[in-house]
C-alpha positions as CSV (number, residue, x, y, z in Angstrom):
1,M,-45.1,-10.8,151.5
2,R,-43.9,-11.3,155.1
3,I,-46.4,-10.3,157.7
4,G,-45.1,-9.6,161.2
5,R,-46.8,-11.1,164.2
6,R,-47.9,-7.7,165.4
7,G,-49.5,-7.0,162.0
8,I,-51.4,-10.3,162.1
9,L,-52.9,-9.5,165.5
10,G,-54.0,-6.1,164.3
11,M,-55.8,-7.2,161.1
12,G,-59.3,-8.5,160.6
13,L,-59.6,-12.1,159.3
14,F,-60.7,-11.0,155.8
15,S,-58.0,-8.4,155.3
16,L,-55.4,-10.7,156.7
17,L,-56.3,-13.6,154.4
18,T,-56.6,-11.5,151.2
19,S,-53.3,-9.6,152.0
20,F,-51.5,-12.8,152.6
21,W,-52.9,-14.5,149.5
22,K,-52.5,-11.7,147.0
23,P,-48.9,-10.4,147.4
24,G,-48.3,-9.7,143.7
25,A,-51.3,-7.5,143.0
26,A,-49.3,-4.2,142.7
27,R,-46.4,-5.6,140.7
28,A,-45.7,-4.5,137.1
29,R,-47.0,-6.7,134.3
30,T,-44.6,-8.4,132.0
31,F,-47.1,-9.1,129.2
32,G,-50.0,-6.7,128.5
33,D,-52.7,-9.2,127.6
34,V,-53.2,-12.9,127.2
35,T,-53.7,-12.6,123.4
36,G,-50.3,-11.2,123.0
37,F,-48.7,-13.8,125.2
38,R,-50.5,-16.6,123.2
39,Q,-49.0,-15.1,120.0
40,H,-45.6,-15.0,121.6
41,I,-45.8,-18.7,122.4
42,M,-47.1,-19.6,119.0
43,T,-44.3,-17.7,117.3
44,I,-41.7,-19.6,119.4
45,L,-43.2,-22.9,118.3
46,K,-43.2,-21.9,114.7
47,D,-39.7,-20.4,114.7
48,R,-38.2,-23.5,116.5
49,H,-40.2,-25.9,114.3
50,L,-41.5,-27.6,117.5
51,A,-45.1,-28.0,116.3
52,E,-47.3,-28.1,113.2
53,N,-50.8,-26.9,112.3
54,I,-50.6,-24.1,114.9
55,A,-53.8,-22.1,114.9
56,A,-55.3,-19.6,117.3
57,D,-58.7,-20.5,118.9
58,S,-61.1,-17.8,117.6
59,A,-63.5,-18.4,120.6
60,D,-60.9,-18.2,123.4
61,S,-58.0,-15.7,123.4
62,A,-55.9,-17.9,125.7
63,K,-56.1,-21.1,123.6
64,F,-54.6,-22.4,120.4
65,R,-54.4,-25.7,118.6
66,M,-51.3,-27.5,117.3
67,T,-50.0,-30.9,116.3
68,V,-47.0,-32.3,118.2
69,H,-45.4,-35.8,117.8
70,G,-48.3,-36.6,115.5
71,E,-51.0,-35.8,118.1
72,E,-53.4,-32.9,118.0
73,S,-53.9,-30.9,121.1
74,T,-55.3,-27.6,122.5
75,V,-53.1,-25.4,124.6
76,D,-54.3,-23.0,127.2
77,V,-51.8,-20.3,128.2
78,T,-53.8,-18.8,131.0
79,N,-51.8,-20.2,134.0
80,A,-48.4,-19.5,132.4
81,F,-49.5,-15.9,131.5
82,A,-50.7,-15.2,135.0
83,Y,-47.7,-16.7,136.7
84,I,-45.2,-14.8,134.7
85,N,-47.0,-11.5,135.2
86,A,-47.3,-12.1,139.0
87,N,-43.6,-12.9,139.4
88,P,-41.7,-10.3,137.5
89,E,-38.6,-11.0,139.6
90,E,-38.2,-14.4,137.9
91,N,-36.6,-14.9,134.5
92,A,-39.5,-14.7,132.1
93,S,-37.5,-16.3,129.2
94,E,-36.7,-19.3,131.4
95,L,-40.3,-19.7,132.5
96,I,-41.5,-19.5,128.9
97,D,-38.9,-22.1,127.7
98,R,-40.1,-24.4,130.5
99,F,-43.7,-23.9,129.4
100,V,-42.8,-24.6,125.8
101,R,-41.0,-27.8,126.8
102,S,-44.0,-28.9,128.8
103,I,-46.5,-28.6,125.9
104,T,-44.1,-30.2,123.3
105,Y,-43.0,-33.1,125.5
106,D,-43.4,-36.5,123.8
107,H,-46.1,-38.1,125.9
108,N,-45.8,-41.4,124.2
109,K,-42.5,-42.1,126.1
110,P,-42.8,-45.0,128.6
111,V,-43.8,-44.1,132.2
112,G,-41.7,-45.5,134.9
113,E,-43.1,-46.5,138.3
114,G,-41.0,-43.8,139.9
115,D,-42.7,-41.1,137.8
116,I,-46.3,-41.9,138.9
117,V,-48.0,-39.4,141.3
118,A,-51.5,-38.4,142.3
119,V,-53.1,-35.0,142.3
120,L,-56.6,-33.7,143.3
121,R,-59.1,-32.4,140.8
122,P,-62.8,-31.7,141.0
123,R,-65.1,-34.1,139.2
124,D,-66.1,-31.6,136.6
125,Y,-62.5,-31.1,135.6
126,I,-62.1,-34.8,134.9
127,E,-65.3,-34.8,132.9
128,S,-64.2,-31.8,130.8
129,M,-61.0,-33.7,129.7
130,G,-63.1,-36.0,127.5
131,A,-60.6,-38.8,127.7
132,K,-60.4,-42.0,129.8
133,V,-57.8,-41.4,132.5
134,L,-56.8,-43.3,135.7
135,E,-58.8,-41.8,138.5
136,E,-60.9,-42.7,141.6
137,P,-63.2,-40.7,143.9
138,L,-61.8,-39.2,147.1
139,G,-64.8,-37.5,148.7
140,A,-67.2,-34.7,148.0
141,D,-66.5,-33.7,144.4
142,L,-62.8,-34.4,144.6
143,V,-61.2,-37.0,142.4
144,I,-57.7,-38.5,142.7
145,L,-56.1,-38.2,139.3
146,Y,-53.0,-40.3,138.5
147,M,-50.3,-38.5,136.5
148,A,-46.8,-38.8,135.2
149,D,-44.5,-36.3,136.9
150,E,-42.4,-35.3,133.9
151,P,-39.5,-32.8,133.9
152,D,-41.5,-29.7,133.0
153,A,-45.1,-30.8,133.5
154,M,-47.5,-33.4,134.6
155,R,-49.8,-35.4,132.3
156,P,-52.8,-37.6,133.1
157,L,-52.3,-41.3,132.8
158,S,-54.5,-43.9,131.1
159,S,-54.3,-47.6,131.4
160,K,-52.2,-47.8,128.2
161,D,-49.5,-45.8,130.0
162,V,-49.0,-48.4,132.7
163,P,-49.5,-51.8,131.0
164,G,-49.6,-54.7,133.4
165,S,-50.5,-52.5,136.4
166,D,-53.9,-52.4,138.1
167,L,-55.3,-49.4,139.9
168,P,-54.2,-50.5,143.4
169,G,-50.7,-50.9,142.1
170,V,-50.7,-47.4,140.5
171,R,-52.1,-46.0,143.7
172,K,-49.4,-47.6,145.8
173,A,-46.6,-46.3,143.5
174,A,-48.1,-42.8,143.5
175,L,-48.4,-42.5,147.2
176,N,-44.9,-43.8,147.7
177,N,-43.5,-41.2,145.3
178,I,-45.5,-38.4,147.0
179,G,-44.2,-39.6,150.4
180,K,-40.6,-39.0,149.3
181,W,-41.4,-35.3,149.2
182,L,-42.5,-35.1,152.8
183,P,-39.1,-33.7,154.0
184,K,-39.7,-30.8,151.6
185,V,-43.1,-29.8,153.0
186,V,-43.1,-26.1,154.2
187,A,-45.6,-25.0,156.9
188,N,-46.4,-21.3,157.0
189,N,-48.2,-20.3,160.2
190,E,-48.3,-16.5,159.5
191,L,-52.1,-16.7,159.2
192,G,-52.4,-17.6,162.9
193,V,-55.9,-19.0,162.4
194,G,-54.6,-21.7,160.0
195,T,-51.6,-23.1,158.2
196,L,-50.5,-23.0,154.6
197,Y,-48.6,-26.1,153.4
198,Y,-46.8,-26.5,150.2
199,V,-44.1,-28.8,148.8
200,E,-40.9,-26.9,148.1
201,G,-39.5,-27.9,144.7
202,N,-42.7,-29.6,143.5
203,T,-45.6,-27.4,144.5
204,M,-48.1,-29.2,142.3
205,L,-48.0,-32.0,144.9
206,S,-49.1,-29.7,147.7
207,T,-52.7,-30.6,147.7
208,S,-51.8,-34.3,147.3
209,L,-50.5,-34.2,150.9
210,I,-54.0,-34.9,152.2
211,L,-53.7,-38.4,150.7
212,L,-50.9,-39.4,153.0
213,D,-51.4,-40.9,156.4
214,D,-47.8,-39.8,157.3
215,F,-48.7,-36.2,156.5
216,W,-51.7,-36.3,158.9
217,K,-49.5,-37.8,161.6
218,S,-47.0,-35.0,161.1
219,V,-49.6,-32.3,161.6
220,A,-51.5,-34.0,164.4
221,G,-49.9,-31.7,167.0
222,R,-51.2,-28.6,165.2
223,F,-54.5,-30.2,164.1
224,P,-55.4,-33.0,166.5
225,G,-59.1,-33.2,165.4
226,D,-61.2,-32.6,162.4
227,V,-59.9,-29.9,160.0
228,L,-61.3,-27.5,157.4
229,I,-59.5,-27.7,154.1
230,A,-59.2,-24.9,151.4
231,L,-57.8,-25.9,148.0
232,P,-58.4,-22.7,145.9
233,R,-55.2,-23.3,144.0
234,K,-53.5,-26.5,142.7
235,D,-50.2,-25.7,144.4
236,Q,-51.2,-24.7,148.0
237,L,-53.0,-26.4,150.8
238,F,-54.7,-24.5,153.7
239,L,-55.8,-26.2,156.9
240,F,-57.9,-24.7,159.7
241,D,-59.5,-26.0,162.9
242,D,-63.0,-27.3,162.2
243,G,-64.4,-26.2,165.5
244,N,-64.7,-22.5,164.6
245,A,-67.8,-21.9,162.5
246,A,-67.2,-18.1,162.5
247,L,-64.0,-18.7,160.6
248,R,-65.7,-20.2,157.6
249,A,-66.9,-16.9,156.1
250,G,-63.3,-15.6,156.1
251,I,-62.0,-18.8,154.4
252,R,-64.7,-18.5,151.7
253,R,-63.6,-14.9,151.1
254,L,-60.0,-16.2,150.8
255,I,-61.2,-18.6,148.1
256,D,-63.2,-15.9,146.3
257,A,-60.2,-13.6,146.3
258,T,-58.0,-16.3,144.9
259,F,-60.4,-16.9,142.1
260,E,-60.3,-13.3,141.2
261,D,-56.6,-13.8,140.4
262,N,-57.5,-16.6,137.9
263,F,-54.3,-18.5,138.4
264,N,-53.7,-22.2,138.9
265,L,-57.2,-22.6,140.2
266,L,-58.5,-25.8,141.7
267,S,-61.8,-25.5,143.7
268,R,-64.2,-22.9,145.2
269,Q,-65.6,-25.6,147.5
270,L,-64.7,-25.6,151.2
271,Y,-63.9,-29.1,152.4
272,A,-63.3,-30.8,155.8
273,R,-61.6,-34.0,157.0
274,R,-63.9,-35.6,159.5
275,G,-63.3,-39.0,160.9
276,G,-60.7,-39.5,158.3
277,K,-63.1,-38.8,155.4
278,I,-63.1,-35.9,153.0
279,V,-66.5,-34.1,152.9
280,A,-67.9,-30.9,151.5
281,V,-68.8,-28.1,153.9
282,T,-72.1,-26.6,152.8
283,D,-73.2,-24.5,155.7
């Protein structure tokens, strides 16, 4: 939704943030419920003979189990369901095909150095994965997770995926690859009180921008000092001036409103970059 400058000036912070953040709330739904969407995906997999041992999870209406390329996995359709319903103007069939390709990709294929990227995830997300992955702490509860940027999805990397490479080498490759996307960074200043940043063409790298020194140099004119950072979703990065304590309540409401949408969620925590370090804001 485009918000005119006059409209921004006439709105309270909370109404401004929630209106900006939830543009699709009134749109028609493409699928009635997540259970039906899950069944639709399972049917496609069966009909196209893309997976075996496909079985719905009786404890979670958004999940099912399957075997692909000899490996068992659990699929969660929550994000795909929410995105398709929130974007009825996009071709649902193409979005579904992309999702199916992402969950049936052969993850045993070799990973090239040019495919390595880094994303941000909370520590509890890493612990819930139950597998040994390449990661390192960033600050607060945030972890840098190294992934392969594949055509239709990203997948976490383990040491076996990058034989002969140590963590510093993986980090260097990841940051170099993310840096190539800097010309595609979009800055949306319609909020007035802050700026939304995202990477056009690869939005899942949007939060990764805070790992790049060159990104911070590029925004120094807008944010010359410490900044507040909101990462409610995996595909968007919000920055605000750190000096306005009254602003924090509005930002937290933005985060809460985002979590109500239950789509592509990352963290409820409010962060700050102070002295070049990422910290949690607890007040």
